[in-house]
N, C-alpha and C positions, 0 to 999 in steps of 0.2 A: 757310673752310679745312676740309678733311675730317678728322674725328677718327679716330685709329687703330682705335677700336672700332666705327666705322660699318660696316666690312667684316664684323666678327663679327655685328652685328645683322642685316646682310643675309643672312648664312649661316644664321642661326637663324630668320629671317623673323619677328623680333619686335623692336620698338623700345621701349626702356625709357623710361618717364616719369621714373623716378628712376634715373639711370645709376650712382649710387653703389652700388646693389645689384649691378649687373653687375661693377663694379670689385671689390667685396668677394668675389664668387663666384670671381674669378680670382686672388685673393691668397692665396698659400700662407703657412703660418706662418713659414717661413724668411725670407720677405721682410718680413712684418710685424714680426718680431723685430729684424731688421737696421735697418729704416727707421722703426720705431715709428709706423706709420700709424694715423690716428685711427679709421678704420672697422673695424680688426681684420682677422682672417683668415677663411677660408671654412669652418672646421671645424664651426661650429654650423649653417651652411647645409647642409653635407653631411648632417648628421643629419636635418634636415627633408626634404631632397630624396630621401633614401633611402626615407623613409616614403611620400612622395607617389608616387614611381615604383611602389613595391609596391602601393599602393592603386589607382592608375590601371590597372595591368596586371591586377590581380585583378578589378576591376570590369568591364573590357573582356571578359576571357575568360568571366566568369560570364554576362554579358548576351548575348554573341554566340555562345556555344557551350553551350546548355542541355543538349545530349546528352552532353557530356563528363563522365566520372566525376571525383570529387574527386582521385583519384590522378593522373589525366592532367592536370587543371588545375594541380595542384601542380608537376608536372614541367615543364609549359610555362612557368609563372611563374618557376620557378627558372632556367630557361634565359634568359628574356627580361631578368631583372634581374641576371644573373650578371656577375661582373667582366669576363669576356671579351666579353660582349655590350655592356656599357656602355662599355668602353674602345674598342671598335670604333666605336661611335657618336661618341665623343669625338674619335677620330682622324679620322673623316669630316668633322667640323666644324673640324678643325685647332685644337682648343682649346689644345693644347700650345703653339702659337705665341703665344698671348695670355696665358699664365700669368705672373703676377708671382712670381718665385722669388728666393730669396737667391742670392748669388754662388756659394757652394759647391754648392748644389742644382742650379743652372743648369749649372755646369761638369761635374757628374757625370751629365749626361744626364737630368735630371729631367723635361724636357718630353716625353720618350718613355716614361717609366715608367708601367706599367699602373695602379698605385695612384694616381698623381697624376692620370691621365686620368679614372679612375672618380670620384675626389673632385671633379674639376672639373665633370663633367656633373651629378652629384648636386647640387652647390652651385648650378649654373646653373638647374636645375629649381626649386629653392627660391626663387631670386631672381625667376624669372618668376612664381611663385605670389605672392610678397609684393608684386610690382609690379602684376600684372594679375589676380590671383584664380585660383580653381580652374579655371575654364573655359580660361583662357590656359595654365595648366600642363598640363591634360589634353590640350589640342590639341597642345602642343609635344611631350609624351612620345609620344603616338600617332603623330605625324608622323615622329618619329625612328625609331620601331619599325615603320613601315608595311610595310617589305619583309618582315620576319619574320611580321607579322600577316597579310599577304596569303598567304604560304606556308601558314600554319596554316589559313586559310579555304579555300584551294584543295585542301588535303590533300597538298601537296608538301613540307610541313615535315619535316625530318629533324633530330633533336636533335644538337647538337654535343657533348653530354656522352658522349664515347666510353667512359668508364669504366663508366657505367651500362648503356650499350648492350651492351658486351662482357660484363658480368656477366650480363645477361638472356639473351644468346645462349648463353653457356656453360651456364647453368642449363637452358635448353631442350634442350641437347645432352647433358645429364647429365655434363658435364665438371667438373673441379675449378675452383674460383674462382681468378681471377688473383691473383698476389702481386707487389708492387712493392718494389724495393730501390734506394736511391741508390748508384751505383757510382763517381760522380766529381763533384767540385765544383771549378770552375775560375774564374779571374778575380777581380778585386777585388770588394769588398762591393757596390759600386753597379752592377756589371755581372756579377754572378754567373751562371754557367751550370751547370745540373744535368744529369747523365746518369742515367737510370733504366732498370734492367733489369726486364722483365716476364716472369714464369714462369707456366706453367700445368701443374699436376701435377708441379712440380719441374723442368720442361723449359724452358730459355730460349726465348722466343718472339718478343720484340721489344725494341728499345732506343730510348728516346726522349730528346729534349733540350728544354730550355726555360730561361727566365730565372727560373723558380720551380720548386719541387718539384712543385706541382700541375700546372703546364703541361707539365712533362716527363712526368709520369704520363699526362696526356691524350694526348700525342704517342705514347707507347708503346702506349696502349690503342687509338688510331686505327689504328696499324700492325697490331696483333694482331687487331683486328676484321676488317680487310681480309683478313688471312691465313686466319683461321678461316672466313670466309664463302667465300673462294675454294676452300679445301680441302674444305669441306663440300659445295660444289656439284660438285666434281670427283670426290669420293669418296676423296681421298687421306687418308693418315694425318695427323692434326692436327699432329703433332710432327716429321714427316720434313723434313729439309733445313734445320734451324734451327741448325746448327753455328756459323754466323756470330755468334751471340750468346753462345756459350759462353766 
C-alpha cells in the first residue's frame, strides 16, 4: 500500500533510508506540542538547513563565476537564499500539503504562510543531509535552484529585490532615496494585509500591498521602479501624474 509520503519523495527525487528524518522535517512545533511526538519538531533542522543552503549557494557561485565581484556574489546569494525564493521553491514542491500542523495553526492557513514554507524546505534540506550526506544535500539544493542558476549563467537573471534596484536607479539619476510608510493594516493577525506608500523627494509615487511589511514594500518598489524607468525613457517628469497615491 502506497505511503502518503511516497508522493513527496517522488517530487523531491530523493528516497529516504530513514524516513523518520523526513517526518521530523515536516513536523511543526504546534503539532509536536499537541501530539507529544517522540521525534520532536523541525526547528533544529531548520537551523542546520539554513546553514547548508547558504554554504551550497556560496560554493556554487564562487566556483562557477570567478569573474564576479564579492559585492555581486553577495547580492546573488542574498536573493537565492531569501525567504521569497525559498518559499517559492517550497510551494513548487507543495510542501505545505505535507506539513504536520497543530489544529489551530492548520485552521489559520498555516500551510500557505511564507514563514512555514521557508522553515519546511530548510528542514527538508537538513533531513536530506543527515540521511544521505553532503553530496545528496548539495544535489537537492542545486536542483531546486536550477532555474535561477541557469538565468545567472546565461546573463538573463534579474534580481527580484526591487528595493535595492530602485535605490540604485534613483542614485544613478541623482534623485532622492525612496521612503516607505505603512498606511494601513487590515485583517486578523494570521491573515494581516499591509499597505505601504512609497515617496520619492516627498512625492507619493507608488502604493504596495502584501501579507508582511517587507513584501508590501517590495511591491511598492516594483511599481515605482517601473514608473521611474518608463518616465526616464520617455523624458517625462519623474513625479508627474502620481496624484492617485496622494
